[in-house]
N, C-alpha and C positions, 0 to 999 in steps of 0.2 A: 909402059905409057899407059897399058890398059887402066892399071891400078891407078892412077894421076887420074885419069877420065872419070872413072869411078867414083874417087874421090871428091872431084868436082862437082858432079850429078850429086852425088848423096847433099853437097856442100847448098847447091840450089832448091834440090829437094827440100831439106829443112827450112831455108831462107823463104820458100813456097808456102811452106804450111805455116812458119811461122805470120806472114802478112797475112793468109788467108784469116789466121785466129786473131792476130790486131785489128783485123779489118772488120771481123764478124763481132769482136769486142764493140766495135766505132758503133754500128749496126744499131746493135743491143740499148748500148747508151741513147744511140739518135730516140729509140722505141722508147725506154724510159722514159728522157727528158720530152717528149710529146704526153704520152702519159701523166706525167708529173703536172704537168703544164694545163691538161684539161681538168685535173682534180684540183687545182689552184683556180683558176675561170670560174669552177663547180662552186668552191667553198665561199667565193666572194658574192655568188650569187645566190646562194643561201643566205647569204648574211643580210643580203639587200632587200631579200624576201621577209626574212624575220625580223629587218627594222620597217618594212612597211606595213607586217602585222600589228606590231608595237603603235606606230602611228595611227593606226588606223582604230586602234583600243582606247588610246587616248582621245580622239576626235568623238567617240562615242560616248564618253563619259559627258560631254555637254550636257548639262541638262534641258528639259523641256519644263518653259512654263505651266504649272498647274492652276487647277483650280481651285481657290480658298475655301470652296463649301463643297458637298457631298451633292451626286446628282439627284437631280430632284427640287433643287433650290434653284429658282430663277431670278434673271435679273430685273428689278422694279425701276430703277433710273441708272440712264445710259451716260456716258461720258461726252461729253459738249465736243462736238464739232462741227468746224465754219464749212465742213462740206456735205451735212447731213442735210437731207429735205429738212423742211419746217417741221414735218410732226414729228421727229425723232430727234429734233434740235428743241422743241418744247416740253419732250419729255427728260430734256438731258438737263433742265433749270432746277436751281436751288433758291426757293423763296424762304430768305431770312431777313428779319426785321428790317419788310415791306421791299428789298430790295431784290430781283431776280441774278442770279450767280451763277456762270457757269461751270457746271460741274467737273469737277477734276480727276475722277475716278467713276468707277461703277457701283451699285449698290446692290445689295442680294436681302430678299426677304421670304419668308417661309409663312404665311398668313399668320403674323405677329407672333408665332412661336419661335423660341430661343433652340438655337442650333450651333453644333461645331463649327469652328475656324481652323482651318487647316492652314500652314506653312505651303505656301506657293511656290518657294524656291530654297535651299539648302544656305545657311548664312549664317551669321551673329547677329544677335538681337541688339540693336543701336540705340534705339528708344524705346522707352517704358515708361508709359505717361498716364496720370489720370486727370483728363483736361474736362473744366468744368463745362464745356460748351460741346467737345468733340465725343466723352464718355474716354474710358480707356483706350489707348492710343499706343501700338507695337510696331515698332519700324525695322525687318529685317534686309542687312546687306551682305552682299558676296565678296569675292575678289574681284569681280569686275567692275563695281561700283553701282551695278543694278541693285535695288533696293525695293521691298513690298512693304504696303504702308495697309495697315488696319485700322480704321477707327469704328467707334460704336460699340465698342465690349463690355459686355457688363463683368466678364471674366478674363481673366488671363492665368497662364500656366506656363509659363517661362519666367527665365532672369536676364536681365541685362547684362550683354555681354556675353552670354552663354551662347553655344553653337545648339541649331538647330537642324534637322532633318527635312527636306522635301516630304510634305504628308502629315508631320508631326499636328497633334491640337496643338493648339496655343492659346485658346481662348473661345469665351461663349458669346454669340452676339446678343444685342442688347438695344438700348433704346437710347439719344441725345438730343439736343437742343438746336442742333445745329439744322438736321432732319427732321424735327421733330413732325411729322405727318408722314412717315415711313412707319413709326414706332417700332416694332422688331425689324434690326438690319443691321447689316454688314457692309460699310464704305471702305472700296480696296480700289488705293492706289499704286501706276506702277511707275519707278523712273529710272532714269540711269544719270547718274550724276545730278545733274539740273535739270533736265527735261523730262517733263513728264509724257509718257504715253497712253494709249487708249488701251486698258487692257484687254478688253475683249478679241482686240484683231490679235492678240499675241499668244493668247492661250491654246495651247497644241503646238506651238513653235518652239524650235531650240530659241535660249536665252540670245543666242551670238546674232541671232536676227536683229535683236534689237540696237538700234542704230541710226 
């Protein structure tokens, strides 16, 4: 009888030990599952953070409209804006063939001295022509249909349909018939699609502000 009791106790002991062992495995598995879940969550967060950094990098690639001339060369005729005061509006008119016309760009001059003309944006040369009234004319257009036009050039150093980078020298200032009173100068125009904008207001701002 004592042997049978000892046998039962031995079986019970083994059963309890096995139960504890299996229970321990379950606890360990739960801990591993929790850590794995945390690892997966952390991985997702890191991917999201990396994606955010990539998006910010892409946003930083938006160009800023640059001046088409070097420092020290000033504006001598302004863009005509109906909201400007009378004095500035008077400085924004062009007299041609005895008719006053509103200036649709801004004009730079340097005491009648020739100066380098720079690409204000990166893009493609979509126009290159030698106009009898306006002089050499260059237009650069980017992928957002923003274009900058440079008139009254005496020399050009870019080719039609070629890519240019912002800041590249595209030509030199000169004289034309349309604004003969300014002598050696650059006439600079800013457009988005068919809409004209005042370049002076957007120089130093990102191109996505032009709208």
